[in-house]
N, CA, C and O atoms as a Maestro MAE file, in Angstrom:
{
 s_m_m2io_version
 :::
 2.0.0
}

f_m_ct {
 s_m_title
 :::
 protein
 m_atom[324] {
  # First column is atom index #
  i_m_mmod_type
  r_m_x_coord
  r_m_y_coord
  r_m_z_coord
  i_m_residue_number
  s_m_chain_name
  s_m_pdb_residue_name
  s_m_pdb_atom_name
  i_m_atomic_number
  :::
  1 25 -15.997 -8.474 0.265 1 A "MET " " N  " 7
  2 3 -15.482 -9.156 1.096 1 A "MET " " CA " 6
  3 2 -14.527 -9.107 0.995 1 A "MET " " C  " 6
  4 15 -14.108 -8.583 2.027 1 A "MET " " O  " 8
  5 25 -13.365 -9.430 0.054 2 A "LYS " " N  " 7
  6 3 -12.504 -9.197 -0.603 2 A "LYS " " CA " 6
  7 2 -11.281 -8.061 -0.268 2 A "LYS " " C  " 6
  8 15 -10.101 -8.063 0.081 2 A "LYS " " O  " 8
  9 25 -12.546 -6.916 -0.667 3 A "THR " " N  " 7
  10 3 -11.587 -5.881 0.138 3 A "THR " " CA " 6
  11 2 -11.554 -5.613 1.142 3 A "THR " " C  " 6
  12 15 -10.435 -5.160 1.380 3 A "THR " " O  " 8
  13 25 -12.389 -5.610 2.295 4 A "LYS " " N  " 7
  14 3 -12.379 -6.081 3.409 4 A "LYS " " CA " 6
  15 2 -11.359 -6.318 4.120 4 A "LYS " " C  " 6
  16 15 -10.711 -5.558 4.839 4 A "LYS " " O  " 8
  17 25 -11.129 -8.325 3.709 5 A "ARG " " N  " 7
  18 3 -10.184 -8.238 3.970 5 A "ARG " " CA " 6
  19 2 -8.349 -7.451 3.736 5 A "ARG " " C  " 6
  20 15 -7.323 -7.403 4.415 5 A "ARG " " O  " 8
  21 25 -8.678 -7.088 2.737 6 A "ILE " " N  " 7
  22 3 -7.171 -6.506 1.976 6 A "ILE " " CA " 6
  23 2 -7.202 -5.443 2.970 6 A "ILE " " C  " 6
  24 15 -6.077 -5.192 3.403 6 A "ILE " " O  " 8
  25 25 -8.255 -4.655 3.528 7 A "ARG " " N  " 7
  26 3 -8.094 -3.555 4.059 7 A "ARG " " CA " 6
  27 2 -7.844 -3.801 5.553 7 A "ARG " " C  " 6
  28 15 -7.129 -3.010 6.167 7 A "ARG " " O  " 8
  29 25 -8.187 -4.461 5.937 8 A "ILE " " N  " 7
  30 3 -7.564 -5.024 7.173 8 A "ILE " " CA " 6
  31 2 -6.156 -5.444 7.432 8 A "ILE " " C  " 6
  32 15 -5.632 -5.288 8.535 8 A "ILE " " O  " 8
  33 25 -5.472 -6.041 6.289 9 A "TRP " " N  " 7
  34 3 -4.540 -6.446 6.484 9 A "TRP " " CA " 6
  35 2 -3.708 -5.067 6.047 9 A "TRP " " C  " 6
  36 15 -2.629 -5.067 6.639 9 A "TRP " " O  " 8
  37 25 -3.809 -4.327 5.513 10 A "VAL " " N  " 7
  38 3 -2.989 -3.349 4.352 10 A "VAL " " CA " 6
  39 2 -3.077 -2.845 6.138 10 A "VAL " " C  " 6
  40 15 -2.203 -3.245 6.907 10 A "VAL " " O  " 8
  41 25 -3.896 -2.203 6.492 11 A "ALA " " N  " 7
  42 3 -3.906 -1.514 8.379 11 A "ALA " " CA " 6
  43 2 -3.091 -1.950 8.682 11 A "ALA " " C  " 6
  44 15 -2.071 -1.261 8.700 11 A "ALA " " O  " 8
  45 25 -3.013 -3.462 9.142 12 A "GLU " " N  " 7
  46 3 -2.024 -4.205 10.163 12 A "GLU " " CA " 6
  47 2 -0.535 -4.302 9.691 12 A "GLU " " C  " 6
  48 15 0.274 -4.288 10.618 12 A "GLU " " O  " 8
  49 25 0.016 -4.402 8.348 13 A "TYR " " N  " 7
  50 3 1.033 -3.831 7.388 13 A "TYR " " CA " 6
  51 2 1.590 -2.276 8.148 13 A "TYR " " C  " 6
  52 15 2.374 -2.143 9.087 13 A "TYR " " O  " 8
  53 25 1.166 -1.657 7.684 14 A "LEU " " N  " 7
  54 3 1.228 -0.056 8.023 14 A "LEU " " CA " 6
  55 2 1.328 0.199 9.104 14 A "LEU " " C  " 6
  56 15 1.978 1.245 9.095 14 A "LEU " " O  " 8
  57 25 1.104 -0.068 10.157 15 A "GLU " " N  " 7
  58 3 0.953 -0.252 11.153 15 A "GLU " " CA " 6
  59 2 2.674 -0.135 12.064 15 A "GLU " " C  " 6
  60 15 2.875 0.405 13.152 15 A "GLU " " O  " 8
  61 25 3.668 -0.818 11.193 16 A "THR " " N  " 7
  62 3 5.232 -1.112 11.577 16 A "THR " " CA " 6
  63 2 5.573 0.536 10.278 16 A "THR " " C  " 6
  64 15 6.745 0.688 9.933 16 A "THR " " O  " 8
  65 25 4.837 1.242 9.895 17 A "GLY " " N  " 7
  66 3 5.625 2.272 9.355 17 A "GLY " " CA " 6
  67 2 5.346 2.496 8.036 17 A "GLY " " C  " 6
  68 15 5.114 1.495 7.359 17 A "GLY " " O  " 8
  69 25 5.305 3.761 7.411 18 A "PRO " " N  " 7
  70 3 5.052 3.865 5.595 18 A "PRO " " CA " 6
  71 2 5.688 2.978 4.735 18 A "PRO " " C  " 6
  72 15 6.878 2.686 4.849 18 A "PRO " " O  " 8
  73 25 4.925 2.524 3.852 19 A "LYS " " N  " 7
  74 3 5.583 1.772 2.565 19 A "LYS " " CA " 6
  75 2 5.100 2.207 1.712 19 A "LYS " " C  " 6
  76 15 4.152 2.979 1.573 19 A "LYS " " O  " 8
  77 25 5.930 1.583 0.890 20 A "ASN " " N  " 7
  78 3 5.184 2.065 -0.836 20 A "ASN " " CA " 6
  79 2 4.401 0.914 -1.186 20 A "ASN " " C  " 6
  80 15 4.304 -0.082 -0.469 20 A "ASN " " O  " 8
  81 25 3.714 1.103 -2.563 21 A "THR " " N  " 7
  82 3 2.814 0.417 -3.049 21 A "THR " " CA " 6
  83 2 3.146 -0.990 -3.465 21 A "THR " " C  " 6
  84 15 2.407 -1.967 -3.352 21 A "THR " " O  " 8
  85 25 4.257 -0.957 -3.919 22 A "HIS " " N  " 7
  86 3 5.170 -2.327 -4.177 22 A "HIS " " CA " 6
  87 2 5.410 -3.574 -3.033 22 A "HIS " " C  " 6
  88 15 5.556 -4.792 -3.138 22 A "HIS " " O  " 8
  89 25 5.374 -2.590 -1.850 23 A "GLN " " N  " 7
  90 3 6.471 -3.317 -0.930 23 A "GLN " " CA " 6
  91 2 4.391 -3.804 -0.003 23 A "GLN " " C  " 6
  92 15 4.237 -4.702 0.825 23 A "GLN " " O  " 8
  93 25 3.331 -2.961 -0.494 24 A "ILE " " N  " 7
  94 3 2.179 -3.390 0.459 24 A "ILE " " CA " 6
  95 2 2.108 -4.574 -0.572 24 A "ILE " " C  " 6
  96 15 1.858 -5.648 -0.024 24 A "ILE " " O  " 8
  97 25 2.247 -4.629 -1.765 25 A "LEU " " N  " 7
  98 3 1.584 -5.636 -2.849 25 A "LEU " " CA " 6
  99 2 2.281 -6.665 -2.397 25 A "LEU " " C  " 6
  100 15 1.622 -7.522 -1.807 25 A "LEU " " O  " 8
  101 25 3.838 -6.896 -2.536 26 A "ASP " " N  " 7
  102 3 4.363 -8.295 -1.797 26 A "ASP " " CA " 6
  103 2 3.959 -8.831 -0.931 26 A "ASP " " C  " 6
  104 15 3.862 -10.057 -0.862 26 A "ASP " " O  " 8
  105 25 3.508 -7.736 0.253 27 A "TYR " " N  " 7
  106 3 3.086 -8.077 1.413 27 A "TYR " " CA " 6
  107 2 1.372 -8.971 0.661 27 A "TYR " " C  " 6
  108 15 1.359 -10.195 0.529 27 A "TYR " " O  " 8
  109 25 0.907 -8.648 0.514 28 A "LEU " " N  " 7
  110 3 -0.484 -9.105 0.259 28 A "LEU " " CA " 6
  111 2 -0.241 -10.751 -0.506 28 A "LEU " " C  " 6
  112 15 -0.821 -11.828 -0.361 28 A "LEU " " O  " 8
  113 25 0.800 -10.338 -1.278 29 A "HIS " " N  " 7
  114 3 0.333 -11.556 -2.207 29 A "HIS " " CA " 6
  115 2 0.908 -13.118 -1.457 29 A "HIS " " C  " 6
  116 15 0.610 -14.292 -1.676 29 A "HIS " " O  " 8
  117 25 2.082 -12.294 -0.268 30 A "GLU " " N  " 7
  118 3 2.814 -13.409 0.772 30 A "GLU " " CA " 6
  119 2 1.501 -13.822 1.662 30 A "GLU " " C  " 6
  120 15 1.445 -14.944 2.165 30 A "GLU " " O  " 8
  121 25 0.582 -12.990 1.812 31 A "ARG " " N  " 7
  122 3 -0.512 -12.785 3.137 31 A "ARG " " CA " 6
  123 2 -1.504 -14.089 1.997 31 A "ARG " " C  " 6
  124 15 -1.743 -15.230 2.392 31 A "ARG " " O  " 8
  125 25 -1.834 -13.682 0.940 32 A "SER " " N  " 7
  126 3 -2.913 -14.625 0.909 32 A "SER " " CA " 6
  127 2 -2.476 -15.534 -0.747 32 A "SER " " C  " 6
  128 15 -1.507 -15.248 -1.450 32 A "SER " " O  " 8
  129 25 -3.621 -16.768 -1.069 33 A "LYS " " N  " 7
  130 3 -3.447 -17.275 -2.424 33 A "LYS " " CA " 6
  131 2 -3.263 -16.764 -3.439 33 A "LYS " " C  " 6
  132 15 -2.390 -17.046 -4.260 33 A "LYS " " O  " 8
  133 25 -4.454 -15.559 -3.528 34 A "MET " " N  " 7
  134 3 -4.669 -14.778 -4.568 34 A "MET " " CA " 6
  135 2 -4.234 -13.579 -4.581 34 A "MET " " C  " 6
  136 15 -3.574 -13.275 -5.574 34 A "MET " " O  " 8
  137 25 -4.462 -12.452 -3.448 35 A "GLY " " N  " 7
  138 3 -3.651 -11.159 -3.901 35 A "GLY " " CA " 6
  139 2 -4.552 -10.885 -3.981 35 A "GLY " " C  " 6
  140 15 -5.638 -11.375 -3.669 35 A "GLY " " O  " 8
  141 25 -3.996 -9.385 -4.764 36 A "THR " " N  " 7
  142 3 -4.718 -8.453 -6.014 36 A "THR " " CA " 6
  143 2 -4.256 -8.087 -6.579 36 A "THR " " C  " 6
  144 15 -3.040 -8.099 -6.386 36 A "THR " " O  " 8
  145 25 -4.668 -7.580 -7.513 37 A "THR " " N  " 7
  146 3 -3.958 -6.533 -8.396 37 A "THR " " CA " 6
  147 2 -3.441 -5.126 -8.142 37 A "THR " " C  " 6
  148 15 -4.101 -4.285 -7.532 37 A "THR " " O  " 8
  149 25 -2.333 -4.931 -8.597 38 A "SER " " N  " 7
  150 3 -2.100 -3.106 -8.552 38 A "SER " " CA " 6
  151 2 -3.340 -2.607 -8.512 38 A "SER " " C  " 6
  152 15 -3.859 -2.341 -7.428 38 A "SER " " O  " 8
  153 25 -3.918 -2.432 -9.568 39 A "GLN " " N  " 7
  154 3 -4.880 -1.438 -9.719 39 A "GLN " " CA " 6
  155 2 -5.993 -1.802 -8.142 39 A "GLN " " C  " 6
  156 15 -6.369 -0.974 -7.313 39 A "GLN " " O  " 8
  157 25 -6.170 -2.728 -8.160 40 A "GLY " " N  " 7
  158 3 -7.646 -3.041 -6.911 40 A "GLY " " CA " 6
  159 2 -6.553 -2.438 -5.862 40 A "GLY " " C  " 6
  160 15 -7.144 -1.606 -5.173 40 A "GLY " " O  " 8
  161 25 -5.440 -2.520 -5.550 41 A "LEU " " N  " 7
  162 3 -4.621 -1.887 -4.133 41 A "LEU " " CA " 6
  163 2 -4.942 -0.334 -4.124 41 A "LEU " " C  " 6
  164 15 -5.479 0.313 -3.225 41 A "LEU " " O  " 8
  165 25 -4.380 0.187 -5.607 42 A "GLY " " N  " 7
  166 3 -4.237 1.530 -5.406 42 A "GLY " " CA " 6
  167 2 -6.261 1.823 -4.995 42 A "GLY " " C  " 6
  168 15 -6.578 2.613 -4.106 42 A "GLY " " O  " 8
  169 25 -7.203 1.144 -5.709 43 A "ASN " " N  " 7
  170 3 -8.873 1.912 -4.893 43 A "ASN " " CA " 6
  171 2 -8.794 1.919 -3.450 43 A "ASN " " C  " 6
  172 15 -9.159 2.645 -2.526 43 A "ASN " " O  " 8
  173 25 -7.942 0.419 -3.675 44 A "VAL " " N  " 7
  174 3 -8.392 0.735 -1.670 44 A "VAL " " CA " 6
  175 2 -7.625 1.429 -1.226 44 A "VAL " " C  " 6
  176 15 -8.117 1.957 -0.229 44 A "VAL " " O  " 8
  177 25 -6.553 1.782 -1.416 45 A "LEU " " N  " 7
  178 3 -5.821 2.595 -0.589 45 A "LEU " " CA " 6
  179 2 -5.963 4.418 -0.938 45 A "LEU " " C  " 6
  180 15 -5.770 5.332 -0.137 45 A "LEU " " O  " 8
  181 25 -6.286 4.500 -2.118 46 A "ALA " " N  " 7
  182 3 -6.731 5.996 -2.319 46 A "ALA " " CA " 6
  183 2 -8.462 6.169 -1.726 46 A "ALA " " C  " 6
  184 15 -8.953 7.184 -1.231 46 A "ALA " " O  " 8
  185 25 -8.995 5.123 -1.915 47 A "LYS " " N  " 7
  186 3 -10.879 5.670 -1.386 47 A "LYS " " CA " 6
  187 2 -11.084 5.177 0.297 47 A "LYS " " C  " 6
  188 15 -12.003 5.547 1.027 47 A "LYS " " O  " 8
  189 25 -9.647 3.987 0.774 48 A "ASP " " N  " 7
  190 3 -10.584 4.374 2.371 48 A "ASP " " CA " 6
  191 2 -9.353 5.585 3.249 48 A "ASP " " C  " 6
  192 15 -8.148 5.764 3.076 48 A "ASP " " O  " 8
  193 25 -10.120 6.073 3.976 49 A "GLU " " N  " 7
  194 3 -9.682 7.090 4.634 49 A "GLU " " CA " 6
  195 2 -8.572 7.060 5.847 49 A "GLU " " C  " 6
  196 15 -7.946 7.989 6.356 49 A "GLU " " O  " 8
  197 25 -8.557 5.183 6.212 50 A "ARG " " N  " 7
  198 3 -7.543 5.337 7.319 50 A "ARG " " CA " 6
  199 2 -6.102 5.294 6.664 50 A "ARG " " C  " 6
  200 15 -5.120 5.229 7.403 50 A "ARG " " O  " 8
  201 25 -5.949 5.331 5.190 51 A "PHE " " N  " 7
  202 3 -4.768 5.478 4.238 51 A "PHE " " CA " 6
  203 2 -4.694 6.526 4.074 51 A "PHE " " C  " 6
  204 15 -5.681 7.243 3.914 51 A "PHE " " O  " 8
  205 25 -3.097 7.070 4.059 52 A "VAL " " N  " 7
  206 3 -2.877 8.380 3.450 52 A "VAL " " CA " 6
  207 2 -1.243 8.217 2.217 52 A "VAL " " C  " 6
  208 15 -0.363 7.358 2.281 52 A "VAL " " O  " 8
  209 25 -1.356 9.304 1.289 53 A "LYS " " N  " 7
  210 3 -0.555 9.267 0.759 53 A "LYS " " CA " 6
  211 2 0.964 10.266 1.145 53 A "LYS " " C  " 6
  212 15 1.092 11.306 0.498 53 A "LYS " " O  " 8
  213 25 1.785 9.999 1.930 54 A "VAL " " N  " 7
  214 3 2.505 10.741 2.028 54 A "VAL " " CA " 6
  215 2 3.693 11.230 1.387 54 A "VAL " " C  " 6
  216 15 4.398 12.171 1.752 54 A "VAL " " O  " 8
  217 25 3.835 10.481 0.386 55 A "GLY " " N  " 7
  218 3 4.855 10.999 -0.379 55 A "GLY " " CA " 6
  219 2 4.980 9.787 -1.898 55 A "GLY " " C  " 6
  220 15 4.118 8.964 -2.205 55 A "GLY " " O  " 8
  221 25 6.505 10.068 -2.735 56 A "ILE " " N  " 7
  222 3 6.339 10.025 -3.868 56 A "ILE " " CA " 6
  223 2 7.715 9.381 -3.645 56 A "ILE " " C  " 6
  224 15 8.496 9.970 -2.898 56 A "ILE " " O  " 8
  225 25 8.211 7.843 -4.416 57 A "GLU " " N  " 7
  226 3 9.525 7.794 -4.435 57 A "GLU " " CA " 6
  227 2 9.804 6.812 -5.707 57 A "GLU " " C  " 6
  228 15 9.186 5.804 -6.052 57 A "GLU " " O  " 8
  229 25 11.080 7.520 -6.357 58 A "ARG " " N  " 7
  230 3 11.463 7.195 -7.769 58 A "ARG " " CA " 6
  231 2 11.993 5.177 -7.359 58 A "ARG " " C  " 6
  232 15 12.673 4.758 -6.422 58 A "ARG " " O  " 8
  233 25 11.560 4.666 -8.107 59 A "VAL " " N  " 7
  234 3 11.994 2.925 -8.070 59 A "VAL " " CA " 6
  235 2 12.815 2.788 -9.747 59 A "VAL " " C  " 6
  236 15 12.539 3.168 -10.885 59 A "VAL " " O  " 8
  237 25 13.656 2.215 -9.259 60 A "LYS " " N  " 7
  238 3 14.142 2.127 -10.530 60 A "LYS " " CA " 6
  239 2 14.892 0.699 -11.256 60 A "LYS " " C  " 6
  240 15 16.041 0.303 -11.062 60 A "LYS " " O  " 8
  241 25 13.562 -0.065 -12.371 61 A "ARG " " N  " 7
  242 3 13.957 -0.897 -12.238 61 A "ARG " " CA " 6
  243 2 15.421 -1.847 -13.540 61 A "ARG " " C  " 6
  244 15 15.883 -1.416 -14.596 61 A "ARG " " O  " 8
  245 25 15.626 -2.759 -13.031 62 A "GLU " " N  " 7
  246 3 16.554 -3.572 -13.799 62 A "GLU " " CA " 6
  247 2 16.704 -3.404 -15.519 62 A "GLU " " C  " 6
  248 15 17.547 -3.136 -16.374 62 A "GLU " " O  " 8
  249 25 15.533 -3.695 -15.399 63 A "TYR " " N  " 7
  250 3 14.513 -3.568 -17.243 63 A "TYR " " CA " 6
  251 2 13.475 -2.575 -17.450 63 A "TYR " " C  " 6
  252 15 12.294 -2.678 -17.118 63 A "TYR " " O  " 8
  253 25 14.119 -1.471 -18.112 64 A "GLY " " N  " 7
  254 3 12.605 -0.709 -18.419 64 A "GLY " " CA " 6
  255 2 13.145 0.513 -17.640 64 A "GLY " " C  " 6
  256 15 14.060 0.490 -16.817 64 A "GLY " " O  " 8
  257 25 12.492 1.479 -18.000 65 A "PRO " " N  " 7
  258 3 12.304 3.140 -17.125 65 A "PRO " " CA " 6
  259 2 12.084 2.859 -15.473 65 A "PRO " " C  " 6
  260 15 11.633 1.803 -15.030 65 A "PRO " " O  " 8
  261 25 12.414 3.795 -14.807 66 A "SER " " N  " 7
  262 3 12.382 3.982 -13.691 66 A "SER " " CA " 6
  263 2 10.745 4.413 -13.321 66 A "SER " " C  " 6
  264 15 10.152 5.095 -14.156 66 A "SER " " O  " 8
  265 25 10.179 4.088 -12.319 67 A "THR " " N  " 7
  266 3 8.709 4.408 -12.031 67 A "THR " " CA " 6
  267 2 8.687 5.164 -10.833 67 A "THR " " C  " 6
  268 15 9.503 5.159 -9.911 67 A "THR " " O  " 8
  269 25 7.828 5.698 -10.946 68 A "ASP " " N  " 7
  270 3 7.453 6.912 -9.153 68 A "ASP " " CA " 6
  271 2 6.213 5.724 -8.262 68 A "ASP " " C  " 6
  272 15 5.238 5.023 -8.533 68 A "ASP " " O  " 8
  273 25 6.718 5.955 -7.570 69 A "VAL " " N  " 7
  274 3 5.454 4.733 -6.571 69 A "VAL " " CA " 6
  275 2 5.513 5.392 -5.209 69 A "VAL " " C  " 6
  276 15 6.593 5.683 -4.697 69 A "VAL " " O  " 8
  277 25 4.495 5.598 -4.698 70 A "SER " " N  " 7
  278 3 3.144 5.975 -3.950 70 A "SER " " CA " 6
  279 2 3.860 5.703 -2.181 70 A "SER " " C  " 6
  280 15 4.117 4.603 -1.692 70 A "SER " " O  " 8
  281 25 3.986 6.636 -1.723 71 A "ILE " " N  " 7
  282 3 4.066 6.086 -0.051 71 A "ILE " " CA " 6
  283 2 2.697 6.176 0.820 71 A "ILE " " C  " 6
  284 15 1.795 7.007 0.714 71 A "ILE " " O  " 8
  285 25 2.810 5.061 1.724 72 A "TRP " " N  " 7
  286 3 1.380 4.676 1.935 72 A "TRP " " CA " 6
  287 2 1.721 4.713 3.371 72 A "TRP " " C  " 6
  288 15 2.528 3.936 3.880 72 A "TRP " " O  " 8
  289 25 0.884 5.929 4.215 73 A "ALA " " N  " 7
  290 3 0.638 5.260 6.289 73 A "ALA " " CA " 6
  291 2 -0.645 5.686 6.746 73 A "ALA " " C  " 6
  292 15 -1.336 6.614 6.327 73 A "ALA " " O  " 8
  293 25 -0.829 4.999 7.523 74 A "LEU " " N  " 7
  294 3 -2.256 5.532 8.650 74 A "LEU " " CA " 6
  295 2 -2.758 6.663 8.574 74 A "LEU " " C  " 6
  296 15 -1.673 7.158 8.878 74 A "LEU " " O  " 8
  297 25 -3.238 7.319 8.482 75 A "ALA " " N  " 7
  298 3 -4.099 8.710 9.159 75 A "ALA " " CA " 6
  299 2 -3.210 9.079 10.437 75 A "ALA " " C  " 6
  300 15 -2.306 9.883 10.666 75 A "ALA " " O  " 8
  301 25 -3.976 8.004 11.230 76 A "GLU " " N  " 7
  302 3 -3.949 8.209 12.588 76 A "GLU " " CA " 6
  303 2 -2.293 8.150 13.002 76 A "GLU " " C  " 6
  304 15 -2.014 9.021 13.825 76 A "GLU " " O  " 8
  305 25 -1.538 7.588 12.734 77 A "GLU " " N  " 7
  306 3 0.084 8.052 12.766 77 A "GLU " " CA " 6
  307 2 0.295 8.971 12.236 77 A "GLU " " C  " 6
  308 15 1.486 9.269 12.333 77 A "GLU " " O  " 8
  309 25 -0.267 9.638 11.681 78 A "LEU " " N  " 7
  310 3 0.262 11.007 11.209 78 A "LEU " " CA " 6
  311 2 -0.319 12.248 11.962 78 A "LEU " " C  " 6
  312 15 0.071 13.394 11.738 78 A "LEU " " O  " 8
  313 25 -1.496 11.853 13.075 79 A "ILE " " N  " 7
  314 3 -2.094 12.627 13.469 79 A "ILE " " CA " 6
  315 2 -1.471 12.748 14.966 79 A "ILE " " C  " 6
  316 15 -1.347 13.767 15.645 79 A "ILE " " O  " 8
  317 25 -1.105 11.377 15.288 80 A "GLY " " N  " 7
  318 3 -0.542 11.248 16.572 80 A "GLY " " CA " 6
  319 2 0.832 12.210 16.830 80 A "GLY " " C  " 6
  320 15 1.244 12.988 17.691 80 A "GLY " " O  " 8
  321 25 1.219 11.723 15.690 81 A "ALA " " N  " 7
  322 3 2.875 12.223 15.413 81 A "ALA " " CA " 6
  323 2 3.459 13.790 15.481 81 A "ALA " " C  " 6
  324 15 4.650 14.015 15.266 81 A "ALA " " O  " 8
  :::
 }
 m_bond[323] {
  # First column is bond index #
  i_m_from
  i_m_to
  i_m_order
  :::
  1 1 2 1
  2 2 3 1
  3 3 4 2
  4 3 5 1
  5 5 6 1
  6 6 7 1
  7 7 8 2
  8 7 9 1
  9 9 10 1
  10 10 11 1
  11 11 12 2
  12 11 13 1
  13 13 14 1
  14 14 15 1
  15 15 16 2
  16 15 17 1
  17 17 18 1
  18 18 19 1
  19 19 20 2
  20 19 21 1
  21 21 22 1
  22 22 23 1
  23 23 24 2
  24 23 25 1
  25 25 26 1
  26 26 27 1
  27 27 28 2
  28 27 29 1
  29 29 30 1
  30 30 31 1
  31 31 32 2
  32 31 33 1
  33 33 34 1
  34 34 35 1
  35 35 36 2
  36 35 37 1
  37 37 38 1
  38 38 39 1
  39 39 40 2
  40 39 41 1
  41 41 42 1
  42 42 43 1
  43 43 44 2
  44 43 45 1
  45 45 46 1
  46 46 47 1
  47 47 48 2
  48 47 49 1
  49 49 50 1
  50 50 51 1
  51 51 52 2
  52 51 53 1
  53 53 54 1
  54 54 55 1
  55 55 56 2
  56 55 57 1
  57 57 58 1
  58 58 59 1
  59 59 60 2
  60 59 61 1
  61 61 62 1
  62 62 63 1
  63 63 64 2
  64 63 65 1
  65 65 66 1
  66 66 67 1
  67 67 68 2
  68 67 69 1
  69 69 70 1
  70 70 71 1
  71 71 72 2
  72 71 73 1
  73 73 74 1
  74 74 75 1
  75 75 76 2
  76 75 77 1
  77 77 78 1
  78 78 79 1
  79 79 80 2
  80 79 81 1
  81 81 82 1
  82 82 83 1
  83 83 84 2
  84 83 85 1
  85 85 86 1
  86 86 87 1
  87 87 88 2
  88 87 89 1
  89 89 90 1
  90 90 91 1
  91 91 92 2
  92 91 93 1
  93 93 94 1
  94 94 95 1
  95 95 96 2
  96 95 97 1
  97 97 98 1
  98 98 99 1
  99 99 100 2
  100 99 101 1
  101 101 102 1
  102 102 103 1
  103 103 104 2
  104 103 105 1
  105 105 106 1
  106 106 107 1
  107 107 108 2
  108 107 109 1
  109 109 110 1
  110 110 111 1
  111 111 112 2
  112 111 113 1
  113 113 114 1
  114 114 115 1
  115 115 116 2
  116 115 117 1
  117 117 118 1
  118 118 119 1
  119 119 120 2
  120 119 121 1
  121 121 122 1
  122 122 123 1
  123 123 124 2
  124 123 125 1
  125 125 126 1
  126 126 127 1
  127 127 128 2
  128 127 129 1
  129 129 130 1
  130 130 131 1
  131 131 132 2
  132 131 133 1
  133 133 134 1
  134 134 135 1
  135 135 136 2
  136 135 137 1
  137 137 138 1
  138 138 139 1
  139 139 140 2
  140 139 141 1
  141 141 142 1
  142 142 143 1
  143 143 144 2
  144 143 145 1
  145 145 146 1
  146 146 147 1
  147 147 148 2
  148 147 149 1
  149 149 150 1
  150 150 151 1
  151 151 152 2
  152 151 153 1
  153 153 154 1
  154 154 155 1
  155 155 156 2
  156 155 157 1
  157 157 158 1
  158 158 159 1
  159 159 160 2
  160 159 161 1
  161 161 162 1
  162 162 163 1
  163 163 164 2
  164 163 165 1
  165 165 166 1
  166 166 167 1
  167 167 168 2
  168 167 169 1
  169 169 170 1
  170 170 171 1
  171 171 172 2
  172 171 173 1
  173 173 174 1
  174 174 175 1
  175 175 176 2
  176 175 177 1
  177 177 178 1
  178 178 179 1
  179 179 180 2
  180 179 181 1
  181 181 182 1
  182 182 183 1
  183 183 184 2
  184 183 185 1
  185 185 186 1
  186 186 187 1
  187 187 188 2
  188 187 189 1
  189 189 190 1
  190 190 191 1
  191 191 192 2
  192 191 193 1
  193 193 194 1
  194 194 195 1
  195 195 196 2
  196 195 197 1
  197 197 198 1
  198 198 199 1
  199 199 200 2
  200 199 201 1
  201 201 202 1
  202 202 203 1
  203 203 204 2
  204 203 205 1
  205 205 206 1
  206 206 207 1
  207 207 208 2
  208 207 209 1
  209 209 210 1
  210 210 211 1
  211 211 212 2
  212 211 213 1
  213 213 214 1
  214 214 215 1
  215 215 216 2
  216 215 217 1
  217 217 218 1
  218 218 219 1
  219 219 220 2
  220 219 221 1
  221 221 222 1
  222 222 223 1
  223 223 224 2
  224 223 225 1
  225 225 226 1
  226 226 227 1
  227 227 228 2
  228 227 229 1
  229 229 230 1
  230 230 231 1
  231 231 232 2
  232 231 233 1
  233 233 234 1
  234 234 235 1
  235 235 236 2
  236 235 237 1
  237 237 238 1
  238 238 239 1
  239 239 240 2
  240 239 241 1
  241 241 242 1
  242 242 243 1
  243 243 244 2
  244 243 245 1
  245 245 246 1
  246 246 247 1
  247 247 248 2
  248 247 249 1
  249 249 250 1
  250 250 251 1
  251 251 252 2
  252 251 253 1
  253 253 254 1
  254 254 255 1
  255 255 256 2
  256 255 257 1
  257 257 258 1
  258 258 259 1
  259 259 260 2
  260 259 261 1
  261 261 262 1
  262 262 263 1
  263 263 264 2
  264 263 265 1
  265 265 266 1
  266 266 267 1
  267 267 268 2
  268 267 269 1
  269 269 270 1
  270 270 271 1
  271 271 272 2
  272 271 273 1
  273 273 274 1
  274 274 275 1
  275 275 276 2
  276 275 277 1
  277 277 278 1
  278 278 279 1
  279 279 280 2
  280 279 281 1
  281 281 282 1
  282 282 283 1
  283 283 284 2
  284 283 285 1
  285 285 286 1
  286 286 287 1
  287 287 288 2
  288 287 289 1
  289 289 290 1
  290 290 291 1
  291 291 292 2
  292 291 293 1
  293 293 294 1
  294 294 295 1
  295 295 296 2
  296 295 297 1
  297 297 298 1
  298 298 299 1
  299 299 300 2
  300 299 301 1
  301 301 302 1
  302 302 303 1
  303 303 304 2
  304 303 305 1
  305 305 306 1
  306 306 307 1
  307 307 308 2
  308 307 309 1
  309 309 310 1
  310 310 311 1
  311 311 312 2
  312 311 313 1
  313 313 314 1
  314 314 315 1
  315 315 316 2
  316 315 317 1
  317 317 318 1
  318 318 319 1
  319 319 320 2
  320 319 321 1
  321 321 322 1
  322 322 323 1
  323 323 324 2
  :::
 }
}
């Protein structure tokens, strides 16, 4: 049940355009008291056919090394474009 709700919220959020994993995770934490883990979000994004990875961006942290973060979009937006 929890992942079903997360899938719905992510689909609604991605209607505004492609977002990276950190942006989606922040949105879910604002929307819900419990939110989800980054691993749980990654599983939802990777296993649902509605979400497509469209790229990778490097995110520089204030402390520590920079990391690569995936950018996600809705598959139907890519088909219509």
